[in-house]
C-alpha positions as CSV (number, residue, x, y, z in Angstrom):
1,M,0.0,0.0,0.0
2,I,1.3,3.4,-1.0
3,R,0.6,6.0,1.7
4,K,1.2,9.6,1.5
5,I,1.0,11.4,4.8
6,L,0.5,15.0,4.0
7,L,0.9,16.4,7.5
8,A,3.3,15.2,10.2
9,A,2.0,17.3,13.1
10,F,-1.0,19.4,13.7
11,T,-3.0,22.0,15.5
12,A,-6.7,21.6,15.2
13,A,-9.2,24.0,16.7
14,C,-12.8,23.2,17.6
15,A,-15.0,26.1,18.6
16,I,-18.1,26.2,20.7
17,S,-19.9,29.4,21.7
18,T,-20.5,30.1,25.3
19,Y,-22.0,32.8,27.4
20,A,-18.5,34.1,28.1
21,G,-17.1,34.0,24.6
22,T,-15.9,31.5,22.1
23,F,-13.9,28.6,23.5
24,T,-11.6,26.7,21.3
25,M,-9.1,23.9,22.0
26,N,-5.8,23.5,20.2
27,W,-4.6,19.9,19.9
28,E,-1.0,19.0,19.2
29,T,0.7,15.6,19.1
30,D,4.3,14.7,18.9
31,K,3.7,13.1,15.5
32,S,0.9,12.7,13.0
33,P,-2.0,11.1,14.9
34,V,-2.3,8.2,12.4
35,T,1.3,7.0,12.4
36,Y,1.9,5.6,15.8
37,A,3.1,2.1,16.4
38,P,1.7,-0.2,19.0
39,G,3.2,0.6,22.4
40,D,4.3,4.1,21.3
41,K,3.6,6.9,23.8
42,M,0.9,9.2,22.4
43,V,1.4,12.7,23.6
44,F,-1.5,15.0,23.4
45,K,-0.8,18.7,24.1
46,V,-4.1,20.5,24.6
47,Q,-4.6,24.3,25.1
48,L,-7.9,25.8,26.0
49,L,-8.5,29.3,24.5
50,E,-11.2,31.8,25.0
51,D,-11.6,34.2,22.1
52,G,-8.2,33.1,20.9
53,K,-6.4,33.7,24.2
54,P,-5.0,31.0,26.5
55,V,-7.2,30.3,29.5
56,A,-5.7,29.7,32.9
57,G,-7.1,28.0,36.0
58,K,-9.7,25.8,34.4
59,K,-9.4,22.1,34.8
60,L,-9.5,19.7,31.9
61,K,-11.1,16.4,33.0
62,W,-10.2,13.8,30.4
63,T,-11.3,10.2,29.7
64,R,-9.3,7.8,27.5
65,R,-10.9,4.8,25.9
66,G,-9.7,2.7,23.0
67,D,-10.1,-0.4,20.8
68,D,-8.1,-2.3,23.4
69,G,-11.1,-2.1,25.7
70,K,-9.1,-0.1,28.3
71,T,-10.3,3.1,30.0
72,A,-8.4,5.7,31.9
73,N,-9.2,9.1,33.5
74,G,-7.4,12.1,34.7
75,V,-7.4,15.9,35.3
76,A,-5.0,18.5,33.9
77,V,-4.9,22.2,34.6
78,C,-4.8,25.0,32.0
79,S,-1.9,27.4,31.9
80,E,-1.5,30.6,30.0
81,K,2.0,29.6,28.9
82,E,2.0,25.8,28.5
83,P,-0.5,23.3,27.1
84,A,-1.8,20.5,29.3
85,I,-0.3,17.1,28.6
86,I,-2.3,13.9,28.2
87,E,-0.4,10.7,27.5
88,S,-1.7,7.4,26.3
89,S,-0.8,4.3,24.2
90,I,-2.3,1.2,22.7
91,D,-0.5,-2.1,22.4
92,S,-2.3,-3.4,19.3
93,P,-3.6,-2.0,16.0
94,G,-6.5,0.4,16.8
95,F,-7.5,3.9,17.9
96,V,-7.5,5.8,21.2
97,H,-10.3,8.3,21.9
98,V,-9.8,11.2,24.2
99,A,-12.8,13.2,25.5
100,I,-12.1,16.4,27.5
101,S,-14.6,18.2,29.7
102,V,-13.9,21.7,30.9
103,L,-14.4,22.5,34.6
104,D,-14.3,25.9,36.3
105,E,-12.2,26.7,39.4
106,N,-14.8,25.1,41.6
107,G,-14.8,21.8,39.7
108,K,-18.2,22.4,38.0
109,P,-18.7,21.9,34.3
110,V,-18.4,25.0,32.1
111,K,-21.5,25.3,29.9
112,D,-21.8,26.3,26.3
113,A,-24.5,28.5,24.8
114,K,-27.0,25.6,24.8
115,N,-26.3,25.0,28.5
116,Q,-24.5,21.7,27.8
117,D,-21.2,20.7,29.2
118,L,-18.3,22.1,27.2
119,K,-16.5,19.1,25.7
120,F,-13.9,18.4,23.1
121,E,-13.0,15.1,21.5
122,G,-10.1,13.8,19.5
123,G,-7.7,10.8,19.2
124,A,-5.0,9.0,17.5
125,G,-4.3,5.5,16.0
126,A,-1.5,2.9,16.0
127,D,-0.6,0.5,13.2
128,I,-3.9,1.3,11.5
129,A,-2.9,-0.3,8.2
130,K,-3.2,-3.7,10.0
131,L,-6.8,-3.2,11.1
132,A,-8.9,-5.9,9.3
133,S,-12.5,-7.0,9.1
134,A,-14.0,-10.4,9.9
135,P,-14.5,-12.9,7.0
136,E,-17.4,-12.0,4.8
137,P,-20.3,-14.3,4.0
138,K,-19.4,-17.0,1.4
139,D,-22.5,-16.2,-0.6
140,F,-22.1,-12.4,-0.6
141,D,-21.9,-12.0,-4.4
142,E,-24.6,-14.6,-4.9
143,F,-26.9,-12.7,-2.6
144,W,-26.4,-9.4,-4.4
145,K,-26.8,-11.1,-7.8
146,K,-30.2,-12.2,-6.6
147,Q,-31.1,-8.7,-5.4
148,K,-30.2,-7.2,-8.8
149,E,-32.4,-9.8,-10.5
150,K,-35.2,-8.8,-8.2
151,L,-34.7,-5.2,-9.1
152,A,-34.5,-5.9,-12.8
153,A,-37.9,-7.5,-12.7
154,V,-39.5,-4.1,-11.9
155,P,-39.4,-1.7,-15.0
156,V,-37.9,1.7,-14.4
157,K,-41.1,3.7,-14.5
158,A,-40.9,7.2,-13.1
159,T,-43.4,9.9,-12.3
160,L,-42.0,13.5,-12.4
161,A,-43.8,16.5,-11.1
162,E,-42.2,19.9,-11.7
163,V,-41.8,22.0,-8.5
164,P,-40.5,25.6,-8.0
165,S,-36.8,26.0,-8.4
166,E,-34.7,28.3,-6.2
167,N,-32.2,28.6,-9.1
168,P,-33.8,30.0,-12.3
169,R,-31.2,28.2,-14.5
170,F,-32.4,24.8,-13.3
171,V,-35.6,22.8,-13.5
172,V,-36.6,20.7,-10.4
173,Y,-38.8,17.6,-10.3
174,D,-40.4,15.8,-7.4
175,V,-39.8,12.2,-8.6
176,K,-41.1,8.8,-7.7
177,I,-39.4,5.8,-9.4
178,D,-40.9,2.3,-9.2
179,C,-38.6,-0.1,-7.3
180,A,-38.5,-3.6,-5.8
181,G,-38.8,-3.9,-2.1
182,G,-42.2,-2.3,-1.6
183,K,-41.3,1.4,-1.7
184,P,-40.4,3.7,-4.6
185,V,-37.3,5.8,-5.0
186,S,-38.4,9.3,-3.9
187,G,-36.5,12.5,-4.2
188,Y,-35.8,15.7,-6.1
189,F,-34.2,15.5,-9.6
190,T,-32.5,18.7,-10.8
191,K,-30.9,19.5,-14.1
192,P,-30.0,22.7,-16.1
193,K,-32.7,24.0,-18.3
194,D,-32.4,23.1,-22.0
195,A,-29.6,20.7,-21.4
196,K,-28.5,18.8,-24.5
197,E,-28.3,15.1,-24.9
198,K,-25.2,13.5,-23.4
199,S,-24.0,16.8,-22.0
200,L,-24.3,16.3,-18.2
201,S,-22.5,14.4,-15.5
202,G,-24.8,12.4,-13.2
203,K,-25.0,12.3,-9.4
204,V,-27.1,10.7,-6.7
205,S,-27.0,12.2,-3.2
206,F,-28.0,10.2,-0.2
207,M,-29.1,11.4,3.2
208,G,-28.0,10.6,6.8
209,Y,-30.0,8.7,9.4
210,G,-33.4,10.2,10.1
211,V,-36.8,10.8,8.6
212,S,-37.0,14.0,6.6
213,S,-37.2,15.4,3.1
214,P,-34.1,15.9,0.9
215,K,-33.3,19.2,-0.7
216,P,-32.7,19.8,-4.4
217,E,-29.1,20.1,-5.4
218,Y,-27.9,22.4,-8.1
219,R,-24.7,21.6,-10.1
220,D,-23.5,23.4,-13.1
221,G,-22.9,20.9,-15.9
222,G,-24.6,18.1,-14.0
223,M,-27.9,16.6,-13.0
224,T,-28.5,15.4,-9.5
225,L,-31.1,13.0,-7.9
226,S,-31.3,13.7,-4.2
227,I,-33.3,11.0,-2.5
228,N,-34.7,10.2,1.0
229,A,-33.8,6.8,2.4
230,H,-37.3,5.5,2.8
231,G,-39.3,6.1,-0.4
232,I,-41.6,8.6,1.5
233,E,-43.1,11.9,0.3
234,N,-40.9,14.9,-0.2
235,G,-41.5,18.5,0.9
236,K,-44.2,17.8,3.5
237,D,-44.6,19.6,6.8
238,A,-42.8,18.6,10.0
239,D,-45.8,16.8,11.4
240,Y,-45.8,14.3,8.5
241,Y,-42.2,13.3,9.2
242,A,-42.7,13.3,13.0
243,K,-45.5,10.8,12.7
244,L,-43.4,8.5,10.5
245,K,-40.5,8.8,12.9
246,D,-42.6,7.9,15.9
247,G,-44.6,5.3,13.9
248,E,-43.5,2.9,11.1
249,L,-40.0,4.2,10.9
250,K,-39.2,4.3,14.6
251,G,-35.9,2.7,15.2
252,Y,-35.6,1.6,11.7
253,A,-32.5,-0.6,10.8
254,F,-32.1,-1.4,14.6
255,K,-34.5,-4.4,14.9
256,N,-32.6,-7.5,15.7
257,D,-35.1,-9.9,14.4
258,E,-35.2,-8.2,11.0
259,N,-31.4,-8.0,10.8
260,A,-31.0,-11.7,11.4
261,N,-31.9,-12.3,7.8
262,P,-30.5,-10.1,5.0
263,E,-33.7,-10.4,3.1
264,T,-35.8,-8.9,5.9
265,S,-33.3,-6.3,7.1
266,Y,-34.4,-2.7,6.6
267,F,-31.2,-2.1,4.7
268,N,-32.5,-4.4,1.9
269,G,-35.1,-2.1,0.6
270,M,-32.8,0.9,1.1
271,M,-30.1,-0.6,-1.1
272,L,-32.5,-1.6,-3.8
273,R,-33.5,2.0,-3.9
274,V,-29.9,3.0,-4.1
275,M,-29.3,0.9,-7.2
276,R,-32.5,2.1,-8.8
277,A,-31.7,5.7,-8.2
278,L,-28.3,5.3,-9.9
279,E,-30.0,3.4,-12.8
280,F,-32.5,6.2,-13.3
281,V,-29.8,8.8,-13.7
282,R,-27.9,6.6,-16.1
283,I,-30.8,6.2,-18.5
284,Q,-31.5,9.9,-18.8
285,P,-30.8,11.2,-22.3
286,E,-28.7,14.1,-20.9
287,W,-26.2,11.8,-19.1
288,N,-22.8,12.0,-20.7
289,G,-22.2,8.3,-20.2
290,K,-18.8,9.1,-18.5
291,E,-19.3,10.6,-15.0
292,L,-21.6,9.2,-12.3
293,I,-21.1,10.3,-8.7
294,S,-22.4,8.5,-5.6
295,A,-22.2,10.7,-2.5
296,G,-23.4,11.1,1.0
297,G,-22.5,11.4,4.7
298,S,-23.2,9.1,7.6
299,Q,-26.0,6.8,6.5
300,G,-25.7,8.6,3.2
301,G,-22.1,7.5,3.1
302,L,-23.2,3.9,3.7
303,Q,-25.5,4.2,0.7
304,A,-22.9,6.0,-1.4
305,I,-20.4,3.2,-0.8
306,S,-22.9,0.4,-1.5
307,G,-23.9,2.2,-4.7
308,A,-20.3,2.4,-5.9
309,A,-19.8,-1.3,-5.2
310,L,-23.1,-2.5,-6.7
311,D,-23.2,-0.3,-9.9
312,P,-20.0,-0.5,-12.0
313,A,-21.1,2.7,-13.9
314,V,-20.2,4.8,-10.8
315,T,-17.0,6.7,-11.5
316,M,-16.6,8.6,-8.2
317,C,-17.7,8.1,-4.6
318,Y,-17.7,10.6,-1.8
319,A,-18.4,9.2,1.7
320,Y,-18.3,11.6,4.6
321,K,-18.0,9.9,8.0
322,P,-19.7,6.8,6.6
323,W,-22.0,4.7,8.8
324,C,-22.0,0.9,9.2
325,C,-18.3,0.2,8.8
326,D,-17.0,-3.0,10.5
327,L,-20.4,-3.9,12.1
328,S,-18.9,-7.1,13.5
329,G,-16.0,-5.1,15.1
330,I,-17.8,-5.2,18.5
331,N,-17.1,-9.0,18.5
332,S,-13.4,-8.1,18.4
333,G,-13.5,-5.7,21.3
334,R,-13.4,-2.5,19.2
335,V,-15.3,0.6,20.5
336,R,-18.9,0.0,19.5
337,G,-20.0,3.4,18.2
338,W,-23.6,3.9,17.3
339,R,-24.7,0.8,15.4
340,P,-27.3,-2.0,15.4
341,D,-26.6,-5.1,17.5
342,W,-24.6,-7.6,15.6
343,A,-26.8,-10.0,13.6
344,D,-25.7,-12.3,10.7
345,G,-27.8,-10.5,8.1
346,L,-25.9,-7.3,8.6
347,A,-22.7,-8.7,7.0
348,Y,-24.3,-8.2,3.6
349,Y,-24.7,-4.5,4.2
350,D,-21.4,-3.8,6.0
351,N,-19.4,-1.2,4.1
352,V,-16.1,-3.1,4.7
353,N,-17.4,-5.9,2.6
354,H,-18.8,-3.7,-0.2
355,A,-15.4,-1.9,-0.2
356,K,-13.7,-4.9,-1.8
357,R,-16.0,-4.5,-4.9
358,I,-15.4,-0.8,-5.5
359,K,-13.6,-0.1,-8.8
360,C,-14.0,3.7,-9.0
361,K,-12.1,6.5,-7.2
362,I,-13.3,7.1,-3.7
363,A,-12.8,9.9,-1.1
364,I,-13.6,9.2,2.6
365,S,-13.5,11.3,5.7
366,S,-13.2,10.3,9.4
367,G,-13.4,12.4,12.5
368,L,-10.8,11.3,15.1
369,G,-13.4,12.3,17.7
370,D,-16.3,10.6,15.9
371,Y,-17.6,7.7,18.0
372,V,-20.9,7.4,16.2
373,C,-18.8,6.1,13.2
374,P,-15.5,5.2,14.9
375,P,-12.3,5.7,13.0
376,S,-11.3,2.1,13.3
377,G,-14.3,1.0,11.2
378,V,-13.8,3.7,8.6
379,T,-10.1,2.7,8.4
380,I,-11.0,-0.9,7.7
381,L,-13.2,0.3,5.0
382,Y,-10.2,2.2,3.5
383,N,-7.9,-0.7,4.0
384,N,-10.3,-3.1,2.0
385,I,-10.5,-0.8,-1.1
386,S,-8.1,-1.7,-3.9
387,A,-9.2,1.2,-6.2
388,P,-7.7,4.7,-6.1
389,K,-8.6,6.1,-2.7
390,Q,-8.1,8.8,-0.2
391,I,-9.0,9.2,3.5
392,D,-8.9,12.4,5.5
393,Y,-8.6,12.1,9.3
394,I,-9.9,15.2,11.0
395,Q,-8.8,16.1,14.6
396,G,-11.3,17.7,17.0
397,T,-14.2,16.6,14.8
398,T,-17.1,14.3,16.0
399,H,-19.9,12.9,14.0
400,G,-22.2,15.9,14.5
401,Y,-19.6,18.6,14.8
402,D,-17.0,19.8,12.4
403,A,-14.1,21.7,13.9
404,P,-13.6,25.1,12.2
405,N,-10.6,25.3,9.9
406,P,-9.3,21.9,11.0
407,K,-6.0,20.3,10.0
408,K,-6.4,17.1,8.0
409,F,-4.1,14.0,7.9
410,T,-4.4,12.3,4.6
411,L,-3.6,8.8,3.4
412,K,-3.8,8.2,-0.3
413,K,-3.3,5.5,-2.9
414,D,-3.5,6.3,-6.6
């Protein structure tokens, strides 16, 4: 594996507004956070700032956990002149997660503008190229061949209703596309007005976990289908989605009995819609036949990766903090993250298995403080890809929070 490490040391700032000002935290390590060896001392130098100036006197209460199953705690004190030091290590391939809570002089949590405890998260990894997934099902390809045959039995029939466009140079359609699995593909399809045949690149955008409507996406020189994950209506009021969230879609994809069988897992219908969405874009007369993008974040990253693996016409995949990587990793003691309980049927939807089938270029991101989609799983996804690939590790970034102006640490294989 050819790896290019673009940055060797870093300072990443993550900002949260509080009643007193804007707190940030600078993180530094003694080397790039993704290049440690097992047993190496990981030295985190952390400096709390308020409105860009060092803060003295406040305590930093930290918790270390890792893929080795170990936990440690401690307290460091801020200084105006020197950063606080937190040291850790891990004796096997994997990641260490460091969470820091800020306490005032009386030992009470400092609150942010939302009256939540002020907290910063980051981490580092050791020997990450050796992180590996469990064996995949022997009938993995046979299963997906069967799903594609099921989909092919349903003609690509679409209903398009034009809706107002926020960009006068584009036309927007609320689209429903017939699909196997009981639900249609549902989303917004946008393209430049008066586009000529074979003149546009194609893209399908996928959404994160939840129950809501997608938004139209406008791309010069391209057409985009932005879909919801469920085949539900688009553009409805909040009450419509709230009822679905509390009703038939409550806890979707987390039901153990459904996930025991890949045919009954909620992910089955979702991935059928992924394949049909890409197919719909491919058959449009304006598609140039050359560029087809599959993109999304979190659950959308899961869908984007599956689409890139299942549709050989995809030429580029973007997966931001992708969900459902290394779902069986909890059986190996890695940090669980936010994921369904392990069931055998989930192996057919695990990104790390689809990764082996990807032939197009792919760009991935992972937050070193993201323990919804832990960096260990995202790294295994990266390790399993043989196509041209890039992964950006971002310090001070969690799943729901992007640190402002962060430094990235990039591994790449052309």
